[in-house]
Structures are given as structure tokens and as C-alpha cells.
PASEBA-1860 file (N, C-alpha, C; in nm, 3 decimals):
! residues 206
1> MSGYTVYG> 0.092/-0.107/-0.027/0.008/0.027/0.005/0.081/0.115/0.007 ~ 0.028/0.239/-0.065/0.167/0.361/-0.091/0.117/0.459/0.011 ~ 0.004/0.458/0.102/0.008/0.542/0.177/-0.160/0.584/0.221 ~ -0.195/0.650/0.307/-0.298/0.666/0.337/-0.344/0.805/0.268 ~ -0.462/0.837/0.251/-0.483/0.983/0.231/-0.626/1.024/0.356 ~ -0.571/1.141/0.423/-0.641/1.259/0.525/-0.684/1.326/0.451 ~ -0.831/1.355/0.472/-0.854/1.481/0.447/-0.916/1.592/0.590 ~ -0.843/1.655/0.628/-0.876/1.698/0.744/-0.838/1.858/0.770
9> MSSSGNCY> -0.837/1.933/0.852/-0.829/2.076/0.882/-0.723/2.086/1.003 ~ -0.578/2.127/0.925/-0.491/2.124/1.023/-0.490/2.201/1.165 ~ -0.529/2.293/1.206/-0.579/2.327/1.314/-0.722/2.275/1.362 ~ -0.774/2.188/1.302/-0.911/2.124/1.429/-0.800/2.008/1.516 ~ -0.855/2.043/1.633/-0.780/1.909/1.716/-0.820/1.752/1.642 ~ -0.952/1.770/1.632/-0.979/1.607/1.582/-0.901/1.560/1.480 ~ -0.854/1.669/1.407/-0.787/1.603/1.244/-0.647/1.631/1.310 ~ -0.564/1.689/1.387/-0.453/1.676/1.432/-0.431/1.570/1.507
17> KVRLLLEQ> -0.486/1.481/1.616/-0.512/1.352/1.642/-0.448/1.255/1.516 ~ -0.535/1.255/1.440/-0.470/1.155/1.282/-0.343/1.189/1.284 ~ -0.333/1.288/1.279/-0.162/1.365/1.193/-0.049/1.292/1.304 ~ -0.087/1.364/1.428/-0.009/1.304/1.529/0.048/1.134/1.545 ~ -0.061/1.059/1.535/-0.065/0.929/1.518/0.027/0.862/1.410 ~ 0.003/0.937/1.283/0.082/0.863/1.101/0.153/0.972/1.165 ~ 0.186/1.018/1.215/0.357/1.079/1.237/0.437/0.988/1.328 ~ 0.406/0.980/1.407/0.470/0.881/1.520/0.470/0.729/1.509
25> LASAYRWI> 0.379/0.700/1.426/0.370/0.545/1.356/0.473/0.590/1.248 ~ 0.573/0.667/1.146/0.624/0.670/1.046/0.540/0.647/0.937 ~ 0.396/0.662/0.953/0.314/0.581/0.835/0.286/0.680/0.692 ~ 0.342/0.613/0.581/0.318/0.727/0.462/0.183/0.740/0.485 ~ 0.145/0.900/0.403/0.007/0.957/0.395/0.040/1.057/0.326 ~ -0.092/1.089/0.253/-0.122/1.238/0.191/-0.199/1.293/0.266 ~ -0.188/1.458/0.310/-0.284/1.515/0.370/-0.348/1.644/0.258 ~ -0.479/1.653/0.253/-0.579/1.735/0.227/-0.629/1.839/0.280
33> EIDTRSGA> -0.567/1.942/0.269/-0.654/2.024/0.362/-0.768/2.057/0.288 ~ -0.895/2.046/0.408/-1.070/2.121/0.427/-1.043/2.224/0.484 ~ -1.101/2.326/0.470/-1.140/2.414/0.555/-1.285/2.442/0.572 ~ -1.290/2.385/0.735/-1.463/2.328/0.708/-1.565/2.462/0.743 ~ -1.497/2.580/0.752/-1.554/2.708/0.740/-1.633/2.747/0.592 ~ -1.593/2.700/0.475/-1.625/2.714/0.354/-1.686/2.601/0.329 ~ -1.773/2.568/0.381/-1.865/2.475/0.317/-1.787/2.356/0.224 ~ -1.652/2.328/0.216/-1.663/2.185/0.145/-1.667/2.069/0.196
41> TRSREFLA> -1.698/2.043/0.323/-1.732/1.924/0.345/-1.905/1.916/0.324 ~ -1.996/2.029/0.299/-2.105/1.976/0.254/-2.091/1.978/0.135 ~ -2.053/1.994/0.028/-2.029/1.938/-0.118/-2.058/1.796/-0.144 ~ -2.171/1.791/-0.253/-2.187/1.670/-0.283/-2.083/1.576/-0.281 ~ -1.949/1.627/-0.382/-1.815/1.540/-0.361/-1.799/1.458/-0.249 ~ -1.778/1.585/-0.139/-1.738/1.532/-0.015/-1.817/1.435/0.080 ~ -1.945/1.490/0.030/-2.096/1.395/0.108/-2.075/1.254/0.075 ~ -2.051/1.222/-0.049/-2.033/1.084/-0.116/-1.926/1.021/-0.043
49> RNANGRVP> -1.830/1.067/0.042/-1.721/1.016/0.117/-1.790/0.964/0.219 ~ -1.805/1.099/0.270/-1.844/1.104/0.406/-2.017/1.142/0.460 ~ -2.086/1.086/0.481/-2.247/1.123/0.438/-2.261/1.224/0.584 ~ -2.168/1.225/0.695/-2.184/1.320/0.786/-2.138/1.481/0.778 ~ -2.053/1.454/0.657/-1.999/1.590/0.635/-1.868/1.663/0.722 ~ -1.842/1.575/0.818/-1.728/1.593/0.862/-1.531/1.565/0.867 ~ -1.476/1.670/0.912/-1.365/1.590/0.894/-1.275/1.534/1.004 ~ -1.193/1.481/1.064/-1.080/1.392/0.955/-1.202/1.305/0.903
57> LLELAPGE> -1.139/1.251/0.777/-1.122/1.157/0.697/-1.082/1.093/0.647 ~ -1.046/0.980/0.652/-0.918/0.864/0.663/-0.954/0.735/0.495 ~ -0.901/0.813/0.403/-0.930/0.695/0.307/-0.787/0.615/0.278 ~ -0.877/0.458/0.316/-0.818/0.323/0.339/-0.748/0.254/0.212 ~ -0.817/0.315/0.083/-0.844/0.264/-0.045/-0.881/0.313/-0.116 ~ -0.883/0.337/-0.259/-0.969/0.438/-0.350/-1.118/0.387/-0.313 ~ -1.181/0.484/-0.318/-1.305/0.459/-0.226/-1.378/0.414/-0.134 ~ -1.267/0.378/-0.012/-1.252/0.326/0.099/-1.237/0.391/0.227
65> YLAESDAI> -1.378/0.455/0.307/-1.325/0.577/0.418/-1.357/0.528/0.553 ~ -1.320/0.595/0.593/-1.335/0.590/0.778/-1.328/0.736/0.825 ~ -1.453/0.728/0.891/-1.479/0.863/0.986/-1.462/0.903/1.105 ~ -1.459/0.974/1.190/-1.460/0.962/1.315/-1.332/0.975/1.351 ~ -1.232/1.058/1.448/-1.107/1.092/1.459/-1.086/0.958/1.579 ~ -1.163/0.969/1.679/-1.159/0.770/1.765/-1.101/0.645/1.710 ~ -1.178/0.687/1.604/-1.210/0.541/1.486/-1.147/0.527/1.455 ~ -1.022/0.638/1.383/-0.933/0.649/1.291/-0.810/0.609/1.391
73> LFYLAEGT> -0.821/0.658/1.504/-0.651/0.628/1.599/-0.696/0.471/1.630 ~ -0.783/0.395/1.675/-0.814/0.324/1.680/-0.754/0.193/1.590 ~ -0.866/0.224/1.442/-0.797/0.130/1.343/-0.650/0.158/1.319 ~ -0.550/0.290/1.297/-0.447/0.300/1.302/-0.327/0.221/1.415 ~ -0.411/0.222/1.487/-0.315/0.176/1.640/-0.309/0.047/1.647 ~ -0.385/-0.042/1.618/-0.433/-0.131/1.636/-0.284/-0.238/1.555 ~ -0.246/-0.350/1.655/-0.095/-0.388/1.620/-0.003/-0.339/1.698 ~ 0.022/-0.185/1.714/0.111/-0.082/1.782/0.116/-0.089/1.921
81> PFWPQDRR> 0.239/-0.031/1.988/0.246/-0.020/2.080/0.138/0.111/2.124 ~ 0.084/0.173/2.061/-0.031/0.255/2.132/-0.146/0.240/2.137 ~ -0.168/0.086/2.123/-0.307/0.040/2.201/-0.210/-0.139/2.235 ~ -0.301/-0.112/2.360/-0.197/-0.201/2.459/-0.317/-0.389/2.413 ~ -0.201/-0.457/2.493/-0.239/-0.582/2.453/-0.371/-0.659/2.580 ~ -0.296/-0.585/2.667/-0.391/-0.616/2.813/-0.547/-0.568/2.790 ~ -0.623/-0.666/2.840/-0.773/-0.683/2.797/-0.843/-0.562/2.877 ~ -0.827/-0.546/3.021/-0.798/-0.429/3.066/-0.747/-0.285/3.091
89> ERAEVLQW> -0.625/-0.298/3.006/-0.592/-0.155/2.956/-0.648/-0.126/2.848 ~ -0.697/-0.206/2.725/-0.791/-0.176/2.632/-0.889/-0.107/2.673 ~ -0.968/-0.140/2.765/-1.070/-0.058/2.804/-1.020/0.064/2.902 ~ -0.978/0.072/2.950/-0.945/0.183/3.002/-0.906/0.330/2.903 ~ -0.845/0.249/2.783/-0.793/0.323/2.672/-0.939/0.381/2.602 ~ -1.012/0.304/2.580/-1.169/0.371/2.539/-1.221/0.447/2.652 ~ -1.175/0.372/2.763/-1.290/0.494/2.880/-1.254/0.668/2.843 ~ -1.091/0.677/2.838/-1.067/0.791/2.813/-1.103/0.844/2.729
97> MFFEQYSH> -1.138/0.760/2.566/-1.116/0.846/2.484/-1.307/0.852/2.468 ~ -1.399/0.793/2.555/-1.516/0.832/2.552/-1.538/0.936/2.655 ~ -1.498/0.970/2.754/-1.461/1.058/2.831/-1.427/1.180/2.729 ~ -1.309/1.191/2.679/-1.256/1.314/2.569/-1.404/1.378/2.474 ~ -1.488/1.264/2.408/-1.553/1.252/2.340/-1.717/1.330/2.412 ~ -1.739/1.287/2.519/-1.878/1.327/2.572/-1.827/1.414/2.668 ~ -1.721/1.418/2.771/-1.710/1.524/2.867/-1.595/1.662/2.834 ~ -1.540/1.583/2.746/-1.380/1.681/2.733/-1.403/1.806/2.588
105> EPYIAVAR> -1.394/1.748/2.499/-1.399/1.814/2.351/-1.532/1.870/2.360 ~ -1.685/1.884/2.409/-1.742/1.918/2.369/-1.820/2.035/2.473 ~ -1.684/2.086/2.558/-1.672/2.204/2.650/-1.533/2.290/2.597 ~ -1.403/2.216/2.598/-1.309/2.259/2.561/-1.290/2.275/2.399 ~ -1.291/2.242/2.336/-1.321/2.252/2.188/-1.391/2.381/2.141 ~ -1.534/2.342/2.210/-1.623/2.411/2.180/-1.567/2.558/2.194 ~ -1.523/2.583/2.343/-1.501/2.724/2.358/-1.367/2.781/2.296 ~ -1.304/2.670/2.201/-1.171/2.737/2.144/-1.242/2.767/2.004
113> FICAFLPP> -1.298/2.702/1.982/-1.349/2.750/1.846/-1.431/2.857/1.864 ~ -1.492/2.905/1.924/-1.615/3.052/1.973/-1.472/3.162/1.993 ~ -1.395/3.097/2.049/-1.288/3.230/2.099/-1.197/3.230/1.974 ~ -1.149/3.097/1.906/-1.026/3.109/1.806/-1.057/3.110/1.686 ~ -1.220/3.102/1.634/-1.215/3.084/1.516/-1.391/3.210/1.495 ~ -1.452/3.259/1.547/-1.527/3.347/1.583/-1.485/3.454/1.561 ~ -1.584/3.574/1.499/-1.552/3.700/1.521/-1.546/3.776/1.668 ~ -1.510/3.865/1.744/-1.537/3.865/1.876/-1.665/3.899/1.928
121> DDARRSEL> -1.768/3.982/1.804/-1.909/3.998/1.881/-1.996/3.886/1.828 ~ -1.925/3.770/1.766/-2.057/3.679/1.763/-2.129/3.646/1.901 ~ -2.261/3.609/1.854/-2.355/3.551/1.986/-2.331/3.456/2.025 ~ -2.241/3.373/1.986/-2.181/3.217/2.059/-2.088/3.289/2.181 ~ -2.053/3.342/2.180/-1.978/3.423/2.330/-2.062/3.427/2.420 ~ -2.162/3.417/2.404/-2.300/3.375/2.565/-2.252/3.266/2.602 ~ -2.191/3.181/2.521/-2.213/2.997/2.575/-2.076/2.979/2.654 ~ -2.001/3.081/2.631/-1.862/3.048/2.693/-1.893/3.053/2.846
129> PRLQQRGV> -1.966/3.126/2.936/-1.971/3.064/3.064/-1.980/2.945/3.118 ~ -2.070/2.902/3.048/-2.079/2.727/3.054/-2.010/2.662/3.012 ~ -1.998/2.654/2.897/-1.835/2.595/2.845/-1.741/2.560/2.953 ~ -1.662/2.691/2.976/-1.526/2.708/3.086/-1.565/2.634/3.200 ~ -1.729/2.616/3.282/-1.735/2.600/3.388/-1.719/2.425/3.386 ~ -1.779/2.393/3.244/-1.798/2.220/3.258/-1.653/2.164/3.191 ~ -1.561/2.243/3.124/-1.396/2.238/3.060/-1.323/2.218/3.195 ~ -1.344/2.317/3.303/-1.279/2.362/3.398/-1.337/2.190/3.494
137> EALAVMER> -1.391/2.181/3.507/-1.446/2.013/3.537/-1.375/1.894/3.503 ~ -1.370/1.892/3.317/-1.307/1.813/3.248/-1.148/1.758/3.301 ~ -1.079/1.886/3.323/-0.944/1.919/3.355/-0.941/1.871/3.477 ~ -1.025/1.892/3.568/-1.017/1.814/3.732/-1.008/1.715/3.731 ~ -1.107/1.633/3.674/-1.114/1.483/3.615/-0.926/1.460/3.582 ~ -0.900/1.528/3.481/-0.777/1.460/3.431/-0.683/1.491/3.554 ~ -0.676/1.603/3.605/-0.532/1.649/3.688/-0.540/1.573/3.822 ~ -0.662/1.500/3.864/-0.685/1.400/4.016/-0.593/1.284/3.921
145> HLQQRSFL> -0.659/1.236/3.790/-0.585/1.127/3.768/-0.401/1.107/3.734 ~ -0.387/1.219/3.706/-0.258/1.260/3.667/-0.143/1.256/3.767 ~ -0.200/1.261/3.868/-0.139/1.330/3.953/-0.054/1.200/4.018 ~ -0.076/1.109/4.025/0.034/0.934/4.029/0.062/0.880/3.905 ~ 0.032/0.965/3.791/0.092/0.860/3.637/0.149/0.943/3.578 ~ 0.208/0.885/3.503/0.277/0.962/3.373/0.185/0.973/3.261 ~ 0.091/0.877/3.257/0.050/0.888/3.142/-0.125/0.803/3.153 ~ -0.212/0.817/3.064/-0.285/0.794/3.119/-0.377/0.695/3.179
153> VAQRYSIA> -0.291/0.565/3.091/-0.342/0.440/3.104/-0.229/0.327/3.094 ~ -0.201/0.271/3.259/-0.067/0.165/3.247/0.055/0.251/3.267 ~ 0.072/0.364/3.318/0.206/0.420/3.253/0.229/0.440/3.136 ~ 0.188/0.415/3.045/0.220/0.440/2.926/0.186/0.519/2.802 ~ 0.220/0.582/2.729/0.172/0.675/2.608/0.063/0.587/2.502 ~ -0.073/0.618/2.484/-0.124/0.525/2.414/-0.220/0.645/2.317 ~ -0.312/0.566/2.244/-0.388/0.675/2.155/-0.479/0.759/2.282 ~ -0.470/0.677/2.408/-0.590/0.718/2.497/-0.527/0.917/2.521
161> DIALYAYT> -0.414/0.897/2.537/-0.333/1.069/2.543/-0.324/1.107/2.434 ~ -0.330/1.046/2.303/-0.307/1.135/2.175/-0.439/1.207/2.184 ~ -0.548/1.127/2.225/-0.709/1.200/2.197/-0.724/1.305/2.303 ~ -0.656/1.288/2.381/-0.679/1.405/2.500/-0.594/1.506/2.492 ~ -0.472/1.510/2.430/-0.338/1.585/2.402/-0.463/1.658/2.297 ~ -0.493/1.628/2.239/-0.537/1.756/2.124/-0.633/1.864/2.143 ~ -0.688/1.856/2.189/-0.771/1.958/2.295/-0.723/2.036/2.418 ~ -0.635/1.950/2.473/-0.607/1.992/2.581/-0.499/2.083/2.607
169> HAAGDGGF> -0.343/2.066/2.479/-0.295/2.129/2.499/-0.349/2.282/2.432 ~ -0.464/2.263/2.379/-0.479/2.438/2.285/-0.595/2.455/2.393 ~ -0.634/2.453/2.515/-0.724/2.476/2.616/-0.731/2.666/2.626 ~ -0.591/2.700/2.663/-0.586/2.841/2.642/-0.634/2.915/2.532 ~ -0.650/2.791/2.392/-0.691/2.884/2.309/-0.860/2.955/2.318 ~ -0.907/2.875/2.443/-1.083/2.879/2.458/-1.099/2.965/2.607 ~ -0.966/2.984/2.673/-0.992/3.066/2.760/-0.956/2.991/2.918 ~ -0.921/2.879/2.875/-0.810/2.810/3.003/-0.732/2.825/3.024
177> DLAAFPAV> -0.716/2.798/3.185/-0.585/2.850/3.239/-0.545/2.719/3.282 ~ -0.439/2.667/3.197/-0.363/2.520/3.258/-0.257/2.531/3.368 ~ -0.215/2.653/3.383/-0.162/2.698/3.495/-0.227/2.607/3.638 ~ -0.347/2.648/3.618/-0.444/2.561/3.749/-0.406/2.412/3.790 ~ -0.363/2.370/3.673/-0.342/2.184/3.686/-0.184/2.152/3.664 ~ -0.138/2.188/3.756/0.022/2.122/3.702/0.037/1.997/3.663 ~ -0.049/1.866/3.706/-0.032/1.748/3.663/-0.047/1.731/3.526 ~ -0.160/1.783/3.473/-0.212/1.799/3.362/-0.105/1.842/3.259
185> AAWLRRIE> -0.053/1.985/3.240/0.085/2.008/3.232/0.228/1.965/3.217 ~ 0.213/1.914/3.341/0.346/1.833/3.339/0.310/1.678/3.203 ~ 0.226/1.613/3.201/0.160/1.537/3.125/0.187/1.611/2.951 ~ 0.110/1.661/2.938/0.119/1.776/2.838/0.313/1.804/2.770 ~ 0.393/1.831/2.871/0.480/1.800/2.829/0.573/1.669/2.780 ~ 0.545/1.571/2.871/0.569/1.432/2.868/0.522/1.420/2.712 ~ 0.401/1.378/2.712/0.378/1.410/2.518/0.485/1.456/2.405 ~ 0.523/1.561/2.455/0.578/1.638/2.347/0.691/1.631/2.327
193> AQARFVRM> 0.745/1.538/2.426/0.906/1.485/2.434/0.903/1.381/2.384 ~ 0.821/1.260/2.320/0.766/1.176/2.263/0.822/1.184/2.099 ~ 0.909/1.052/2.071/0.958/1.044/1.937/0.833/1.120/1.842 ~ 0.903/1.164/1.711/0.833/1.230/1.619/0.693/1.307/1.601 ~ 0.712/1.361/1.736/0.581/1.437/1.798/0.583/1.602/1.731 ~ 0.468/1.571/1.674/0.466/1.782/1.564/0.361/1.862/1.614 ~ 0.382/1.938/1.613/0.290/2.050/1.662/0.139/2.094/1.599 ~ 0.047/2.114/1.670/-0.078/2.161/1.579/-0.074/2.282/1.538
201> PSPPPP> -0.067/2.363/1.394/-0.080/2.482/1.351/-0.173/2.537/1.440 ~ -0.137/2.723/1.470/-0.261/2.805/1.523/-0.332/2.862/1.462 ~ -0.467/2.850/1.512/-0.586/2.850/1.412/-0.573/2.950/1.300 ~ -0.654/2.949/1.197/-0.628/3.119/1.116/-0.732/3.150/1.170 ~ -0.682/3.291/1.133/-0.748/3.446/1.175/-0.945/3.409/1.154 ~ -1.026/3.465/1.224/-1.190/3.446/1.179/-1.203/3.517/1.071
END
């Protein structure tokens, strides 16, 4: 196989997860930049690839696609050190990935989107107090867990860490003060010290 094709927006945390894992696996891939603000993911051509009209989207082979960032992480990590062999550890990785999608991303990522991608006078800024409160609650869960651990599961770097790193490290863009979470901040630095680590680009101007 000559490599994957990824349709993604570079400054999206969900897309960045996929890029980071592909880089750390040293996998061959082609990146097709999609600016979701342009309506490109709602085109007939794109909807034929992913009826949900979202990125990231992984093309496995011509005409064969896989959507949803955490599903893509799971697919790519199978058979690698990023996905544990132990049954309980695998369940714990999924536990944190579900936490990321249900209790973390809907608040921290959405607050970041409003602050970094929308104009300063956008009406959605009224949502920020609630989003920031719930985001702080999610960060507090991570802080307690990481106070005695190097990584989220079994003291080893895994796709659970990649999934949660993506929007946690950029939480400042949404008005969160990571200085209040020293264990989380230390965990971020450990991830950034991993081999073949790449950074996520800054958001484009609104």
C-alpha cells in the first residue's frame, strides 16, 4: 500500500490527532487540507465520501473511507504499542477516549472554536461561561488522575493520551488557564517529548 489519504483541517484538534499518530507511526500519508468554514465538507463530492460531512476522514484505499477521529486512531493503532495488549488496559484506553468525546471535547473544543474561530462580537460568546465551567470540570478529572501517573493508562503513552492531548494543549485558546492544573501541564510536556512529535498549527484568523 502506498499510504493513506487524510482529509482534514490542520488547526482542528480532531484532525490533528490523526496526523500526530500517523507521524509517530512513521506511516506514509497524503494530507488534503479542508477548511470546514468554507462549506467544502457539505459539497456533494465530499458527502459521497462521508455522509456526515465532517473531517477528519481517512481514505484507506480508493473509495474506502473511515470517519470519526477516535475510530481512526483505533484503526491505525491496532497492532502497535499505542494500543495495549491487555484486555483491561484496552478498556481503559477506550474509557478515556469516550470521556474525551463526551465530557471534554464538547466544552474545551467548542470554547476554543468560539474564541479562536469566530468574530469577537459573535452571539455564541454567550455560551462561554457554561462551556468554561464544564471544561474546568473535565480538566479537574484529568488532574486528579495524572497526579500519580505519567500517562493516562498503564504508565504508557497510548492513543488515549493522543486523543486528550489534542484539545487539552490548546485549551488556552478557549480561555482556560492550564497553570491551575500542574499535573496536566506536566503530562503535556511528556507527550511533547515523545519521538516524532509534531505540533498543531495555530488557528487561522476569524
